[in-house]
VOPAGU-2260 file (C-alpha; in pm, 1 decimal, decimal comma):
REM VOPAGU-2260
SITE   aa  ch    i         X         Y         Z
SITE  MET   A    0   -4683,6    8217,2   -4812,8
SITE  GLY   A    1   -5027,2    8380,5   -4779,9
SITE  LEU   A    2   -5077,1    8756,0   -4763,0
SITE  LEU   A    3   -5177,7    8753,1   -4393,4
SITE  GLU   A    4   -4875,8    8542,8   -4301,0
SITE  ARG   A    5   -4647,9    8774,9   -4499,1
SITE  LEU   A    6   -4798,0    9081,4   -4325,3
SITE  ARG   A    7   -4753,0    8917,0   -3986,0
SITE  LYS   A    8   -4389,0    8846,3   -4066,5
SITE  GLU   A    9   -4318,2    9195,3   -4199,9
SITE  TRP   A   10   -4535,7    9382,9   -3948,8
SITE  PHE   A   11   -4256,5    9619,6   -3843,1
SITE  ILE   A   12   -4188,0    9748,1   -4195,3
SITE  LEU   A   13   -4564,3    9790,2   -4244,4
SITE  GLY   A   14   -4571,0    9969,8   -3907,0
SITE  ILE   A   15   -4306,2   10219,8   -4024,6
SITE  VAL   A   16   -4523,5   10305,7   -4328,0
SITE  LEU   A   17   -4837,9   10341,2   -4110,4
SITE  VAL   A   18   -4678,9   10563,8   -3842,3
SITE  ILE   A   19   -4530,4   10793,7   -4109,7
SITE  ALA   A   20   -4877,5   10812,0   -4273,4
SITE  ALA   A   21   -5036,7   10885,8   -3933,7
SITE  ALA   A   22   -4779,7   11160,5   -3870,7
SITE  ARG   A   23   -4863,8   11307,9   -4211,1
SITE  LEU   A   24   -5239,2   11311,9   -4135,4
SITE  GLU   A   25   -5218,9   11465,1   -3786,2
SITE  PRO   A   26   -4869,6   11595,1   -3701,2
SITE  ALA   A   27   -4989,9   11811,0   -3410,4
SITE  VAL   A   28   -5036,7   11502,1   -3188,1
SITE  GLY   A   29   -4667,6   11405,8   -3178,8
SITE  VAL   A   30   -4487,9   11740,3   -3207,5
SITE  LYS   A   31   -4276,6   11887,3   -2929,8
SITE  GLY   A   32   -4515,8   12031,5   -2671,0
SITE  GLY   A   33   -4807,8   11832,5   -2817,7
SITE  PRO   A   34   -5040,2   11587,9   -2635,0
SITE  LEU   A   35   -4782,0   11303,5   -2642,5
SITE  LYS   A   36   -4513,4   11526,4   -2480,8
SITE  PRO   A   37   -4230,6   11360,9   -2683,8
SITE  GLU   A   38   -3967,7   11580,9   -2516,5
SITE  ILE   A   39   -4024,3   11361,9   -2206,2
SITE  THR   A   40   -4196,3   11040,1   -2322,6
SITE  ILE   A   41   -3964,9   10983,5   -2620,4
SITE  THR   A   42   -3640,4   11161,4   -2531,5
SITE  TYR   A   43   -3614,0   10996,4   -2191,1
SITE  ILE   A   44   -3870,4   10718,9   -2130,5
SITE  ALA   A   45   -3884,2   10551,4   -2476,3
SITE  VAL   A   46   -3508,3   10563,8   -2542,0
SITE  SER   A   47   -3431,6   10434,3   -2189,8
SITE  ALA   A   48   -3689,3   10154,6   -2238,4
SITE  ILE   A   49   -3518,8   10037,6   -2560,5
SITE  PHE   A   50   -3176,0   10014,4   -2396,7
SITE  PHE   A   51   -3307,7    9857,6   -2073,5
SITE  ASN   A   52   -3473,5    9599,2   -2299,2
SITE  SER   A   53   -3140,7    9549,0   -2483,7
SITE  GLY   A   54   -2963,7    9499,4   -2150,5
SITE  LEU   A   55   -3219,8    9236,9   -2046,0
SITE  SER   A   56   -3199,6    9047,2   -2374,7
SITE  LEU   A   57   -2821,1    9054,9   -2442,7
SITE  LYS   A   58   -2684,5    8711,3   -2355,5
SITE  THR   A   59   -2336,8    8826,6   -2256,5
SITE  GLU   A   60   -2274,1    8490,2   -2090,0
SITE  GLU   A   61   -2278,3    8331,4   -2438,6
SITE  LEU   A   62   -2006,8    8562,5   -2570,5
SITE  THR   A   63   -1715,6    8391,4   -2392,8
SITE  SER   A   64   -1727,9    8095,5   -2637,6
SITE  ALA   A   65   -1657,4    8330,9   -2929,7
SITE  LEU   A   66   -1411,3    8554,7   -2745,6
SITE  MET   A   67   -1092,1    8390,2   -2873,8
SITE  HIS   A   68   -1160,7    8451,5   -3244,2
SITE  VAL   A   69    -985,0    8790,9   -3224,1
SITE  LYS   A   70    -894,9    8824,2   -3593,9
SITE  LEU   A   71   -1259,2    8784,8   -3701,2
SITE  HIS   A   72   -1382,3    9035,7   -3440,1
SITE  LEU   A   73   -1119,8    9292,3   -3539,4
SITE  PHE   A   74   -1210,5    9255,3   -3907,0
SITE  VAL   A   75   -1583,7    9307,8   -3841,9
SITE  GLN   A   76   -1547,8    9601,1   -3600,7
SITE  ILE   A   77   -1284,9    9785,3   -3809,8
SITE  PHE   A   78   -1490,0    9737,9   -4127,2
SITE  THR   A   79   -1814,4    9850,0   -3957,6
SITE  LEU   A   80   -1691,2   10143,3   -3752,0
SITE  VAL   A   81   -1385,6   10265,5   -3950,2
SITE  PHE   A   82   -1391,3   10158,0   -4315,8
SITE  PHE   A   83   -1769,8   10188,1   -4369,7
SITE  PRO   A   84   -1814,5   10549,5   -4244,6
SITE  THR   A   85   -1489,2   10664,4   -4411,9
SITE  ALA   A   86   -1583,7   10509,6   -4748,5
SITE  ILE   A   87   -1929,9   10669,4   -4730,7
SITE  TRP   A   88   -1772,0   11008,9   -4646,4
SITE  LEU   A   89   -1542,6   10987,2   -4951,6
SITE  PHE   A   90   -1836,4   10883,2   -5171,3
SITE  LEU   A   91   -2043,1   11177,6   -5040,9
SITE  GLN   A   92   -1771,1   11421,0   -5146,2
SITE  LEU   A   93   -1854,7   11321,6   -5506,0
SITE  LEU   A   94   -2231,7   11326,7   -5446,4
SITE  SER   A   95   -2221,4   11674,6   -5287,2
SITE  ILE   A   96   -2195,9   11834,0   -5634,5
SITE  THR   A   97   -2520,1   11661,5   -5746,6
SITE  PRO   A   98   -2873,2   11801,9   -5691,3
SITE  ILE   A   99   -2955,7   11526,3   -5435,7
SITE  ASN   A  100   -3112,2   11662,5   -5114,4
SITE  GLU   A  101   -2822,1   11750,2   -4878,5
SITE  TRP   A  102   -3007,5   11624,1   -4568,3
SITE  LEU   A  103   -3060,3   11281,3   -4724,0
SITE  LEU   A  104   -2687,5   11273,9   -4803,4
SITE  LYS   A  105   -2613,9   11359,1   -4439,0
SITE  GLY   A  106   -2849,4   11071,9   -4353,2
SITE  LEU   A  107   -2637,2   10837,0   -4565,0
SITE  GLN   A  108   -2337,4   10938,2   -4355,6
SITE  THR   A  109   -2527,9   10857,5   -4034,7
SITE  VAL   A  110   -2597,4   10507,6   -4173,3
SITE  GLY   A  111   -2221,6   10460,0   -4213,7
SITE  CYS   A  112   -2163,0   10558,2   -3850,2
SITE  MET   A  113   -2408,0   10306,1   -3702,5
SITE  PRO   A  114   -2302,4    9989,8   -3514,1
SITE  PRO   A  115   -2416,5    9640,6   -3623,4
SITE  PRO   A  116   -2772,1    9535,7   -3522,6
SITE  VAL   A  117   -2834,3    9294,3   -3236,6
SITE  SER   A  118   -3076,3    9071,2   -3430,5
SITE  SER   A  119   -3085,8    9067,6   -3813,0
SITE  ALA   A  120   -2720,6    8969,5   -3876,7
SITE  VAL   A  121   -2747,9    8685,9   -3621,2
SITE  ILE   A  122   -3078,7    8558,1   -3766,8
SITE  LEU   A  123   -2940,4    8550,6   -4123,1
SITE  THR   A  124   -2610,7    8389,4   -4014,2
SITE  LYS   A  125   -2812,2    8120,4   -3834,6
SITE  ALA   A  126   -3039,1    8071,9   -4140,4
SITE  VAL   A  127   -2734,2    8001,7   -4358,3
SITE  GLY   A  128   -2565,2    7783,7   -4094,6
SITE  GLY   A  129   -2268,8    8016,7   -4042,2
SITE  ASN   A  130   -2067,4    8091,2   -3726,9
SITE  GLU   A  131   -2357,2    8198,1   -3504,4
SITE  ALA   A  132   -2143,1    8245,7   -3190,2
SITE  ALA   A  133   -1919,8    8494,3   -3379,5
SITE  ALA   A  134   -2228,8    8675,4   -3513,4
SITE  ILE   A  135   -2376,3    8703,7   -3161,3
SITE  PHE   A  136   -2044,8    8830,0   -3022,2
SITE  ASN   A  137   -1992,1    9094,0   -3291,8
SITE  SER   A  138   -2351,3    9215,9   -3280,7
SITE  ALA   A  139   -2344,9    9251,9   -2902,0
SITE  PHE   A  140   -1987,7    9385,0   -2879,6
SITE  GLY   A  141   -2053,0    9622,2   -3171,5
SITE  SER   A  142   -2362,5    9753,5   -2993,7
SITE  PHE   A  143   -2160,9    9826,4   -2678,6
SITE  LEU   A  144   -1884,8    9991,5   -2883,9
SITE  GLY   A  145   -2144,0   10187,2   -3080,6
SITE  ILE   A  146   -2276,6   10355,1   -2766,8
SITE  VAL   A  147   -1943,9   10540,6   -2741,7
SITE  ILE   A  148   -1808,2   10538,3   -3098,3
SITE  THR   A  149   -2124,9   10615,4   -3300,1
SITE  PRO   A  150   -2191,8   10956,7   -3134,6
SITE  LEU   A  151   -1822,4   11044,6   -3179,6
SITE  LEU   A  152   -1837,2   10945,2   -3549,2
SITE  LEU   A  153   -2157,9   11145,8   -3599,8
SITE  LEU   A  154   -1999,0   11451,6   -3440,9
SITE  LEU   A  155   -1675,1   11398,9   -3639,2
SITE  PHE   A  156   -1841,5   11365,4   -3980,9
SITE  LEU   A  157   -2149,0   11586,3   -3936,4
SITE  GLY   A  158   -2099,8   11810,9   -3633,0
SITE  SER   A  159   -2362,8   11860,5   -3362,1
SITE  SER   A  160   -2675,5   12069,5   -3374,6
SITE  SER   A  161   -2580,3   12414,3   -3249,6
SITE  SER   A  162   -2857,6   12410,8   -2990,3
SITE  VAL   A  163   -2712,4   12112,5   -2799,8
SITE  PRO   A  164   -2365,2   12137,5   -2639,4
SITE  PHE   A  165   -2124,5   11841,8   -2657,3
SITE  THR   A  166   -2133,1   11773,0   -2281,8
SITE  SER   A  167   -2513,1   11770,4   -2282,0
SITE  ILE   A  168   -2518,4   11509,0   -2562,5
SITE  PHE   A  169   -2290,7   11272,8   -2371,6
SITE  SER   A  170   -2462,1   11321,3   -2037,4
SITE  GLN   A  171   -2796,4   11237,9   -2201,1
SITE  LEU   A  172   -2641,3   10939,4   -2380,8
SITE  PHE   A  173   -2505,8   10817,2   -2048,7
SITE  MET   A  174   -2838,3   10855,3   -1866,2
SITE  THR   A  175   -3068,1   10718,3   -2137,7
SITE  VAL   A  176   -2838,8   10459,5   -2303,9
SITE  VAL   A  177   -2554,3   10339,2   -2078,8
SITE  VAL   A  178   -2737,3   10339,7   -1741,5
SITE  PRO   A  179   -3051,6   10152,2   -1863,8
SITE  LEU   A  180   -2828,8    9900,5   -2049,0
SITE  ILE   A  181   -2623,8    9829,0   -1733,1
SITE  ILE   A  182   -2940,3    9807,3   -1517,8
SITE  GLY   A  183   -3089,7    9565,5   -1773,2
SITE  GLN   A  184   -2779,0    9344,9   -1753,3
SITE  ILE   A  185   -2785,4    9348,6   -1370,0
SITE  VAL   A  186   -3156,9    9258,7   -1360,3
SITE  ARG   A  187   -3090,1    8982,1   -1616,4
SITE  ARG   A  188   -2843,9    8814,1   -1377,6
SITE  TYR   A  189   -3118,5    8774,0   -1115,2
SITE  ILE   A  190   -3402,9    8664,9   -1342,6
SITE  LYS   A  191   -3203,7    8472,6   -1607,2
SITE  ASP   A  192   -3382,7    8140,7   -1544,8
SITE  TRP   A  193   -3724,5    8306,1   -1568,3
SITE  LEU   A  194   -3622,5    8479,6   -1893,0
SITE  GLU   A  195   -3500,6    8149,4   -2041,2
SITE  ARG   A  196   -3829,3    7979,4   -1944,6
SITE  LYS   A  197   -4072,9    8250,8   -2054,6
SITE  LYS   A  198   -3870,9    8395,2   -2347,7
SITE  PRO   A  199   -4032,7    8743,5   -2344,7
SITE  PRO   A  200   -4072,5    8907,1   -2691,3
SITE  PHE   A  201   -3780,2    9152,1   -2652,8
SITE  GLY   A  202   -3759,2    9223,1   -3026,2
SITE  THR   A  203   -4129,6    9305,0   -3052,1
SITE  ILE   A  204   -4117,7    9536,7   -2747,6
SITE  SER   A  205   -3819,8    9731,6   -2887,4
SITE  SER   A  206   -3983,6    9752,4   -3230,4
SITE  CYS   A  207   -4307,1    9897,0   -3084,0
SITE  VAL   A  208   -4115,2   10162,8   -2888,2
SITE  LEU   A  209   -3912,1   10236,9   -3201,3
SITE  LEU   A  210   -4232,9   10297,2   -3400,1
SITE  MET   A  211   -4330,4   10559,8   -3140,0
SITE  ILE   A  212   -3994,4   10735,1   -3185,3
SITE  ILE   A  213   -4028,6   10727,5   -3566,6
SITE  TYR   A  214   -4385,2   10861,6   -3540,9
SITE  THR   A  215   -4291,0   11166,1   -3329,5
SITE  THR   A  216   -3982,9   11236,0   -3546,7
SITE  PHE   A  217   -4202,8   11258,1   -3856,5
SITE  CYS   A  218   -4468,0   11461,1   -3672,8
SITE  ASP   A  219   -4199,7   11729,1   -3627,8
SITE  THR   A  220   -4122,6   11711,3   -4000,7
SITE  PHE   A  221   -4477,6   11741,3   -4128,7
SITE  ALA   A  222   -4551,9   12022,2   -3881,8
SITE  ASN   A  223   -4263,9   12222,5   -4032,6
SITE  PRO   A  224   -4370,6   12396,1   -4357,6
SITE  ASN   A  225   -4008,3   12467,5   -4460,9
SITE  ILE   A  226   -3918,2   12102,3   -4521,0
SITE  ASP   A  227   -3955,4   11966,9   -4872,1
SITE  LEU   A  228   -3848,4   11621,3   -4991,1
SITE  ASP   A  229   -3822,1   11573,8   -5365,3
SITE  LYS   A  230   -3899,6   11232,1   -5518,1
SITE  PHE   A  231   -3585,1   11234,2   -5735,4
SITE  SER   A  232   -3357,0   11248,2   -5427,0
SITE  LEU   A  233   -3553,3   10972,7   -5253,2
SITE  ILE   A  234   -3535,3   10733,4   -5553,3
SITE  VAL   A  235   -3160,5   10798,1   -5595,6
SITE  ILE   A  236   -3099,4   10736,0   -5222,6
SITE  VAL   A  237   -3285,6   10401,0   -5239,4
SITE  PHE   A  238   -3070,3   10298,9   -5537,7
SITE  ILE   A  239   -2749,3   10411,6   -5359,7
SITE  ILE   A  240   -2842,0   10217,2   -5042,5
SITE  PHE   A  241   -2896,7    9889,7   -5231,8
SITE  SER   A  242   -2575,6    9947,9   -5432,8
SITE  VAL   A  243   -2369,3   10021,3   -5119,0
SITE  GLN   A  244   -2503,1    9709,6   -4945,9
SITE  MET   A  245   -2433,4    9480,4   -5239,8
SITE  SER   A  246   -2084,5    9630,3   -5292,5
SITE  PHE   A  247   -1984,6    9599,1   -4927,0
SITE  MET   A  248   -2121,1    9243,5   -4898,5
SITE  PHE   A  249   -1915,9    9148,2   -5203,6
SITE  LEU   A  250   -1608,1    9329,3   -5065,7
SITE  THR   A  251   -1624,1    9154,0   -4725,4
SITE  PHE   A  252   -1678,5    8822,2   -4905,9
SITE  LEU   A  253   -1366,0    8879,1   -5120,1
SITE  PHE   A  254   -1149,6    8982,2   -4822,0
SITE  SER   A  255   -1260,2    8692,7   -4600,5
SITE  THR   A  256   -1218,3    8422,3   -4869,7
SITE  ARG   A  257    -861,2    8511,0   -4970,6
SITE  ASN   A  258    -616,7    8217,2   -4950,8
SITE  ASN   A  259    -425,0    8365,2   -4655,8
SITE  SER   A  260    -730,7    8489,6   -4459,7
SITE  SER   A  261    -758,2    8177,8   -4232,7
SITE  PHE   A  262   -1139,3    8223,8   -4209,7
SITE  THR   A  263   -1364,2    7920,3   -4251,7
SITE  PRO   A  264   -1673,7    7939,4   -4479,3
SITE  ALA   A  265   -1889,0    7962,4   -4163,4
SITE  ASP   A  266   -1676,6    8260,1   -4046,7
SITE  THR   A  267   -1721,9    8428,7   -4386,4
SITE  VAL   A  268   -2102,1    8410,8   -4351,3
SITE  ALA   A  269   -2088,6    8586,9   -4010,4
SITE  ILE   A  270   -1842,5    8846,0   -4147,4
SITE  VAL   A  271   -2056,0    8930,6   -4454,2
SITE  PHE   A  272   -2371,6    8991,2   -4249,6
SITE  CYS   A  273   -2220,0    9151,5   -3935,9
SITE  SER   A  274   -1990,7    9391,0   -4128,7
SITE  THR   A  275   -2260,2    9530,9   -4359,0
SITE  HIS   A  276   -2572,8    9543,2   -4139,7
SITE  LYS   A  277   -2658,0    9855,8   -3941,1
SITE  SER   A  278   -2870,8    9898,8   -3629,2
SITE  LEU   A  279   -3199,8   10087,7   -3651,3
SITE  THR   A  280   -3280,2   10012,1   -3285,0
SITE  LEU   A  281   -2966,0   10191,1   -3163,2
SITE  GLY   A  282   -2949,8   10437,6   -3452,4
SITE  ILE   A  283   -3282,2   10621,2   -3431,4
SITE  PRO   A  284   -3258,8   10696,8   -3054,2
SITE  MET   A  285   -2897,5   10815,4   -3098,5
SITE  LEU   A  286   -2989,2   11046,7   -3386,1
SITE  LYS   A  287   -3269,4   11181,8   -3165,9
SITE  ILE   A  288   -3012,4   11268,8   -2896,4
SITE  VAL   A  289   -2719,3   11390,6   -3109,4
SITE  PHE   A  290   -2937,2   11597,4   -3345,1
SITE  ALA   A  291   -3189,6   11725,4   -3092,3
SITE  GLY   A  292   -3320,3   12058,4   -3219,8
SITE  TYR   A  293   -3244,0   11986,8   -3589,2
SITE  GLU   A  294   -3549,6   12071,9   -3796,6
SITE  HIS   A  295   -3422,9   11826,4   -4060,8
SITE  LEU   A  296   -3383,8   11534,4   -3816,2
SITE  SER   A  297   -3645,9   11319,1   -3990,8
SITE  LEU   A  298   -3480,8   11368,1   -4333,0
SITE  ILE   A  299   -3148,8   11263,0   -4178,1
SITE  SER   A  300   -3331,1   10952,2   -4045,5
SITE  VAL   A  301   -3479,3   10850,4   -4384,1
SITE  PRO   A  302   -3172,6   10660,8   -4524,4
SITE  LEU   A  303   -3149,1   10454,2   -4202,1
SITE  LEU   A  304   -3522,2   10375,7   -4224,2
SITE  ILE   A  305   -3463,7   10254,2   -4582,7
SITE  TYR   A  306   -3139,1   10069,3   -4501,5
SITE  HIS   A  307   -3306,4    9855,8   -4231,7
SITE  PRO   A  308   -3565,0    9676,1   -4451,7
SITE  ALA   A  309   -3316,8    9674,0   -4743,0
SITE  GLN   A  310   -3057,5    9476,6   -4544,1
SITE  ILE   A  311   -3319,6    9221,8   -4434,1
SITE  LEU   A  312   -3460,6    9189,7   -4787,7
SITE  LEU   A  313   -3119,3    9153,1   -4954,6
SITE  GLY   A  314   -2992,7    8918,1   -4684,0
SITE  SER   A  315   -3303,0    8694,9   -4707,6
SITE  LEU   A  316   -3278,2    8677,8   -5087,7
SITE  LEU   A  317   -2909,3    8578,2   -5066,0
SITE  VAL   A  318   -2953,8    8309,7   -4796,1
SITE  PRO   A  319   -3002,0    8015,2   -5043,7
SITE  THR   A  320   -2704,8    8127,3   -5260,6
SITE  ILE   A  321   -2467,8    8175,6   -4964,9
SITE  LYS   A  322   -2586,6    7847,6   -4808,4
SITE  SER   A  323   -2512,7    7646,0   -5124,7
SITE  TRP   A  324   -2169,1    7814,1   -5152,6
SITE  MET   A  325   -2089,1    7729,0   -4788,1
SITE  VAL   A  326   -2201,6    7365,4   -4823,9
SITE  SER   A  327   -1992,6    7323,0   -5141,8
SITE  ARG   A  328   -1683,6    7470,0   -4968,3
SITE  GLN   A  329   -1722,2    7245,0   -4661,6
SITE  LYS   A  330   -1731,4    6920,1   -4863,5
C-alpha cells in the first residue's frame, strides 16, 4: 500500500493530529466566545448534526433478523456497560496512588463508560466473516442504550462539573442527542430508497463534524495556562489502553468459547469486537455536554482519542489470526 493510499485510508486519525496542532498554534480562534462561537456552533449545531446523521444512517429495519439472539446481546451489553466501567474503576483505585496525571485517569474511566461504536466493530466483524447481523444489532442497540446509560455512568463514577446542574445536562442531552436521532430515523423512513441508491458518506460527515468538536475542545486547553500534560503520564496511558484492549479481547474470547457457552465461532467474532470497542462519535459530544465548564475537559478526552485509533489498529492486525481460527473451528 502506497503512502498516499495509506493517508487516504487513515485520514481521520491524521485529521485528529492536524486539528490538535492547529489548536496549539492559534487557540483563540476556537475558544468559548471566539470567532467560531463554539458555545453555539459546537454545543448545539455540531452535536445535533452528528446524531441526526446517526439517525439517518442507522438501519433499524435490519435489526429484526438479529433480535432473537438474546443471550449474545445480553453478554455484549452487560460486558460493555457494566463489567467494563466497573473493572476500569477498580483498576483506577490502584493507579490513583501513582504519579500519573489524575485527569488522564479520569479520562480512562470515561472510556469505560462509553457505548460500542456504530461502525468499527461491524467493519472488523465483516472483515473476519463473523456474525455481522449481531454486530450491527449490538452496535446500534448499544448506541441507543448509551444515550441514557453513558451519562448516568459518567455521573456515577466521576460526578458532574459543578457549573452544570443535573437537570440541565439531561435536557441538553435530550435536545441535542435524542431529538435529532429520532428526527433522523423519521426522515430515513421517507427517503430510504434514495439513501440506498445514493449511499451518502455518513461516516465521513460525522468524522468531519467530530474533528471540529475536537479542535474547539483543544483550543480551550491551549488557551488555559494552568493546564500541563506531562509526557510520562501520556506514555503510560497509551500502554494501559493497549493492555486493557488486549486483556478484554482475550477475556471475551475465553468466555464466549467455553464448552457450555452455545456461541458459534461467528458469534465469538462479533462478541470480541462489539464488547471491547468504544464509540468516539458518541463519546466526545457527550463529554462536551456532561463536563461543560470543566477546564480539564480536553485532558479527560485524551484517552478516548487514543482508544479510538488503538482499537482499529489492534482489530485490523488481529483480523487474519481470528479469521484463520474461525475457519479452522467451522471445518
